[in-house]
C-alpha positions in Angstrom: 14.3 -7.4 -26.1 17.2 -7.9 -28.3 15.9 -9.0 -32.5 17.1 -12.5 -32.1 14.5 -12.9 -29.0 11.8 -10.4 -30.2 9.6 -13.8 -31.5 10.6 -15.6 -28.7 9.0 -16.2 -25.5 11.5 -15.1 -22.6 12.5 -17.8 -20.1 14.8 -16.1 -17.7 14.5 -12.3 -16.3 17.8 -11.2 -18.3 15.5 -12.6 -21.4 13.3 -9.5 -20.1 15.0 -7.1 -19.1 17.3 -4.5 -20.6 18.7 -2.4 -17.7 20.4 0.3 -20.2 16.5 1.9 -21.5 15.3 3.3 -18.8 11.4 1.9 -19.8 12.2 -2.1 -19.3 13.1 -1.3 -15.5 11.1 -2.9 -13.5 12.2 -0.6 -10.7 11.1 2.3 -12.7 8.0 1.1 -14.1 7.1 0.4 -10.5 8.3 3.7 -9.2 6.4 5.5 -11.8 3.2 3.4 -11.7 3.4 4.8 -7.5 3.3 8.0 -8.4 0.6 7.3 -11.1 -1.3 5.4 -8.3 -0.9 8.2 -5.6 -2.1 11.2 -8.0 -5.4 9.2 -8.4 -5.9 8.2 -5.6 -5.3 12.5 -4.9 -7.4 13.3 -7.2 -10.2 11.2 -6.3 -10.0 11.9 -2.3 -8.7 15.1 -2.2 -11.7 16.8 0.2 -10.9 13.8 2.8 -6.9 15.1 3.4 -6.3 11.9 3.7 -2.9 10.1 2.1 -3.0 6.2 1.4 -0.7 5.2 3.8 -3.1 6.7 6.1 -6.0 5.3 4.8 -4.4 1.6 5.0 -3.5 2.7 9.0 -7.2 3.6 9.3 -8.2 0.1 7.0 -6.5 -1.3 8.7 -7.5 -0.6 12.3 -11.1 -1.2 11.4 -10.4 -4.8 10.3 -8.2 -5.2 13.7 -8.3 -3.6 16.0 -5.9 -2.3 19.0 -3.2 -3.4 17.6 0.1 -1.9 18.9 2.6 0.4 16.7 4.3 -3.1 15.6 1.7 -4.6 14.4 0.4 -1.5 12.7 4.2 -1.9 11.1 4.2 -5.5 9.9 0.0 -5.2 8.9 0.6 -1.8 6.2 4.5 -2.1 5.7 6.1 1.0 7.0 8.9 1.1 9.5 8.6 2.4 12.7 9.2 6.3 12.1 6.7 6.7 9.5 4.3 4.4 11.8 4.8 7.1 14.2 4.2 9.7 12.6 1.0 9.1 10.8 -0.6 7.7 13.7 0.4 11.7 15.3 -1.4 12.7 12.4 -4.8 10.6 12.5 -4.4 11.4 16.0 -4.4 14.9 16.0 -7.6 14.6 13.9 -9.1 12.4 16.4 -9.4 9.4 13.9 -7.1 7.6 15.8 -6.9 7.2 19.7 -3.9 5.4 21.1 -3.5 4.4 24.7 -0.8 2.6 26.8 -1.3 -1.3 26.6 -2.8 -2.5 30.3 -0.3 -5.7 29.9 3.0 -3.4 29.3 2.9 0.4 29.5 6.0 0.9 27.4 3.4 0.5 24.0 0.5 1.9 23.0 -2.4 0.4 21.4 -3.7 2.1 18.6 -7.7 1.6 17.8 -9.9 3.6 15.2 -12.2 6.0 16.7 -16.1 6.7 15.4 -14.8 9.7 13.6 -12.2 7.8 12.3 -14.7 4.9 11.2 -16.6 7.6 9.3 -14.1 9.1 7.6 -12.7 5.7 6.4 -16.3 4.8 5.4 -17.4 8.4 3.2 -14.2 7.6 1.6 -14.1 4.3 0.9 -16.2 4.7 -2.8 -13.2 7.8 -3.3 -10.2 5.3 -2.9 -12.4 2.7 -4.9 -12.8 4.5 -8.3 -8.8 5.6 -7.7 -8.0 2.1 -7.8 -10.2 1.2 -10.9 -9.4 4.5 -12.7 -5.8 3.1 -11.9 -6.5 -0.3 -13.6 -9.0 0.8 -16.5 -6.0 0.2 -19.3 -6.0 -3.1 -19.0 -9.5 -5.6 -19.5 -10.4 -7.3 -16.3 -8.4 -10.5 -17.2 -5.8 -8.8 -16.7 -5.9 -6.5 -14.3 -6.5 -9.5 -11.7 -3.5 -11.1 -13.6 -1.7 -7.9 -12.4 -2.6 -7.9 -8.9 -1.8 -11.2 -8.6 1.7 -10.8 -9.9 2.0 -8.2 -7.7 1.1 -9.8 -5.0 3.1 -12.7 -6.1 6.4 -9.9 -5.9 6.0 -8.3 -3.1 5.2 -11.7 -0.9 8.5 -13.0 -2.6 10.7 -10.3 -2.0 8.6 -9.8 1.6 12.2 -9.9 3.5 14.0 -6.5 1.4 11.9 -4.2 2.2 12.4 -2.1 5.4 9.5 -3.4 7.4 8.6 -7.6 6.7 4.1 -8.1 6.1 3.3 -10.5 8.6 0.7 -11.9 6.3 -1.3 -11.7 2.9 -4.9 -12.0 2.3 
């Protein structure tokens, strides 16, 4: 922020973004926050050997059983290639199973296995701890505001993602 704007409230994006300064670029900060979150997730969840995306897929399959790959992509927000790899890895570990769709044999339906449900349940507290640690520098009110604002940014920019998210809870 320039010296003349230092005491005033910003009105437009140009007032808050000085692209010459790395630490004021939203994209840089989001990337750095993602790195920090992943590090905290792995630290808290290291005993499970599950990535954040894998945990997201398991959680989605727990909440919405028997989804095809395209629907899973739309629920989790990852591209088809990444989803195929994630499902393959989870299937190799016995956490997910895939079977042909009864209506279209070209489509595979994924479902979480009992073992996948157990891992997801056993991992929940560790995952929750990572989220709490990640947000701990903020006040409780700021945590809710931050999450709400992130959701607003994701919803408002959804069309620019490699995969469109289907809905927002």
